[in-house]
C-alpha positions in Angstrom: -42.1 90.2 142.5 -44.4 89.6 139.5 -46.1 86.2 139.0 -44.1 85.6 135.8 -40.8 86.5 137.4 -41.7 84.1 140.3 -42.4 81.3 137.9 -39.2 81.9 136.0 -37.1 82.0 139.2 -38.8 78.9 140.6 -38.1 77.0 137.4 -34.4 78.2 137.3 -33.9 77.0 140.9 -35.6 73.7 140.2 -33.4 73.2 137.2 -30.3 73.8 139.4 -31.6 71.4 142.0 -32.3 68.8 139.3 -28.7 69.1 138.0 -27.5 68.5 141.6 -29.6 65.3 141.7 -32.2 66.5 144.3 -35.1 66.9 141.9 -36.0 64.0 139.6 -37.0 64.6 136.0 -40.5 63.4 136.8 -41.2 66.2 139.2 -43.4 68.0 136.7 -46.0 66.4 134.4 -45.8 67.0 130.7 -48.7 69.4 131.0 -47.1 71.3 133.8 -43.8 71.6 131.9 -45.7 72.9 128.9 -47.4 75.5 131.0 -44.2 76.6 132.6 -42.5 77.0 129.2 -45.5 79.0 127.9 -45.4 81.3 131.0 -41.7 81.8 130.5 -42.0 82.6 126.8 -44.8 85.0 127.4 -43.0 86.7 130.3 -39.8 87.1 128.4 -41.6 88.5 125.3 -43.3 91.1 127.5 -40.2 91.9 129.6 -36.8 90.5 128.4 -35.1 91.9 131.6 -36.8 89.1 133.6 -34.3 86.6 132.3 -31.4 88.9 133.0 -32.5 89.6 136.5 -33.0 85.8 137.2 -29.5 85.1 135.9 -28.0 87.8 138.0 -29.8 86.5 141.1 -28.7 82.9 140.4 -25.1 84.1 140.0 -25.4 86.0 143.3 -26.7 82.9 145.0 -23.8 80.9 143.5 -21.3 83.5 144.7 -22.7 83.4 148.2 -22.6 79.6 148.3 -19.0 79.6 147.1 -18.0 82.2 149.7 -19.7 80.1 152.4 -17.9 76.9 151.3 -14.6 78.7 151.2 -15.1 80.1 154.7 -16.0 76.7 156.1 -13.0 75.1 154.3 -10.7 77.8 155.7 -12.0 77.2 159.2 -11.8 73.4 159.0 -8.5 73.0 157.2 -6.3 75.3 159.4 -3.9 72.5 160.2 -3.1 72.0 156.5 -3.2 75.7 155.6 -0.8 76.6 158.4 1.2 73.4 158.5 4.2 74.0 160.8 6.3 72.0 158.3 5.7 74.3 155.4 8.6 76.6 154.4 8.1 80.2 155.6 9.8 83.5 156.2 9.2 86.4 158.5 8.3 86.4 162.2 7.0 82.9 163.2 5.0 84.5 166.0 3.6 87.4 163.9 0.0 88.4 164.4 -0.8 87.8 160.8 0.2 85.0 158.4 0.1 85.3 154.6 -0.2 82.0 152.7 1.0 82.2 149.1 0.1 79.6 146.5 2.6 80.0 143.7 3.9 78.3 140.6 7.7 78.5 140.0 7.2 79.3 136.3 4.4 81.8 136.8 5.5 85.2 135.5 3.1 87.1 137.8 4.5 85.2 140.8 8.0 86.2 139.8 7.0 89.8 139.5 5.4 89.7 143.0 8.2 87.8 144.7 10.8 90.6 145.4 8.2 93.1 146.6 6.4 90.5 148.8 9.8 89.4 150.3 10.6 93.0 151.1 7.2 93.6 152.6 7.6 90.6 154.9 11.1 91.8 155.9 9.7 95.2 156.9 6.4 94.2 158.6 5.4 92.0 161.4 4.0 89.2 159.3 4.8 85.6 158.4 4.7 84.3 154.9 4.0 80.6 154.3 4.9 79.1 150.9 2.5 76.7 149.2 4.2 75.6 145.9 1.3 74.9 143.5 2.6 73.6 140.2 -0.2 74.1 137.7 1.8 75.0 134.6 3.0 71.6 133.6 5.8 69.0 134.2 8.5 71.7 134.5 6.6 73.4 137.3 6.2 70.1 139.1 9.9 69.3 138.7 10.8 72.6 140.3 8.2 72.1 143.0 9.7 68.8 144.0 13.2 70.4 144.0 12.0 73.2 146.3 10.5 70.8 148.8 13.7 68.7 148.7 15.8 71.9 149.3 13.7 72.6 152.4 15.2 69.5 154.0 18.6 71.2 153.7 17.4 74.5 154.9 17.7 75.9 151.4 14.1 76.4 150.3 14.3 80.2 150.2 17.7 80.3 148.5 16.6 77.9 145.7 13.3 79.6 145.3 15.0 83.0 144.9 17.3 81.6 142.3 14.5 79.9 140.4 12.1 82.9 140.5 14.8 85.1 139.0 14.5 83.4 135.7 12.9 85.5 133.1 11.5 82.7 130.9 8.7 80.3 131.8 10.6 77.6 129.9 14.0 77.8 131.7 13.2 75.2 134.3 14.9 71.9 133.4 16.7 69.4 135.5 20.0 70.9 134.3 19.0 74.5 135.2 17.7 73.4 138.6 20.9 71.5 139.3 23.0 74.6 138.4 20.8 76.8 140.7 21.0 74.3 143.5 24.8 74.0 143.3 25.2 77.8 143.0 23.2 78.2 146.2 25.3 75.7 148.1 22.9 72.8 148.2 24.0 69.2 148.1 22.8 68.1 144.6 23.1 64.4 145.1 21.0 64.5 148.3 18.5 66.9 146.7 18.0 64.8 143.5 17.5 61.8 145.7 15.0 63.6 148.0 13.1 64.9 144.9 11.9 61.4 144.3 10.8 60.7 147.9 7.1 59.6 148.0 6.7 61.9 151.0 7.3 64.9 148.8 4.9 63.7 146.2 2.4 63.3 149.1 3.0 66.8 150.3 2.3 68.3 146.9 -0.8 66.2 146.6 -2.1 67.5 150.0 -1.5 71.1 149.0 -3.1 70.6 145.6 -6.2 69.1 147.2 -6.3 72.0 149.6 -6.2 74.5 146.7 -9.0 72.6 145.0 -11.1 72.6 148.2 -10.6 76.4 148.4 -11.5 76.9 144.8 -8.0 78.1 143.9 -7.0 77.5 140.3 -4.5 80.3 139.5 -1.3 81.8 140.8 -0.4 83.8 142.6 -3.2 83.4 145.1 -2.8 84.5 148.7 -4.8 83.7 151.8 -4.9 86.2 154.7 -7.3 85.4 157.5 -10.7 84.6 155.8 -9.8 86.3 152.5 -8.6 84.5 149.4 -7.2 86.9 146.8 -6.2 85.8 143.3 -3.7 87.8 141.4 -2.9 90.2 144.2 -0.5 93.2 144.1 1.4 94.6 147.0 -1.0 97.4 147.9 -3.8 94.8 148.1 -1.8 92.6 150.3 -0.8 95.5 152.6 -4.5 96.5 152.9 -5.6 92.9 153.6 -2.9 92.5 156.3 -4.1 95.8 157.9 -7.7 94.5 157.8 -6.7 91.2 159.4 -4.9 93.0 162.2 -7.8 95.2 162.7 -10.3 92.3 162.8 -8.1 90.5 165.3 -7.9 93.5 167.6 -11.7 93.8 167.5 -12.1 90.2 168.4 -9.8 90.5 171.4 -11.6 93.6 172.6 -15.0 91.8 172.4 -13.6 89.0 174.5 -12.7 91.4 177.3 -15.4 91.8 179.9 -15.3 95.2 181.7 -15.3 95.0 185.5 -18.3 96.1 187.4 -18.1 99.1 189.8 -18.3 96.6 192.7 -15.4 94.6 191.4 -13.3 97.7 191.1 
């Protein structure tokens, strides 16, 4: 590493630290700051790629930090991520669990829904639903209806009816009521449960979990330690296979072979 590149990288890192509050603005004297600026200008004039390399390295550092934070959050929030009270389909004792964050109005979620449902029905997996209303009040209205429907055992039926809609703007109280009644749900009970503070609290919990995991789009799936935004079915199938393989390797590592004497 050249001296000029080292100075530039050190300055960039110091700037990031200062932004985070760990380095005060008085760390460098005016003379030192002037010298650093002069070195940077001279270095970039001679080799403009220095700045690009520094930015790439800083981005890589940021990506590694985000990955570590996600990994720690996944490990520490298992009770929320795999909440036994969450609606789910598939084998409850499957080796692998898929967690899907979806918005009821999201067109990509609607495209994925039938293929993912079929995949779960034909593979030994469990799918946990995390309704994640990020597309406005209509999405939140539908989210509350889905969680209320779960109390009647009708989450999947109402979800299927809602996700069949072609338009993002077709979710109103009237259309949700029609879908609920068509699927055999008790509308009076459902409309009452939609306003239960416990349902609002459940949505808040899952929204906070998504924020902690850095999830801000739908559909997003979690399989093991992987978080995949905008997945398609081949990606999901590959990640499930990887998760099963990793789990098999973990089990084999925990098995201690018997010695000859023990045999």
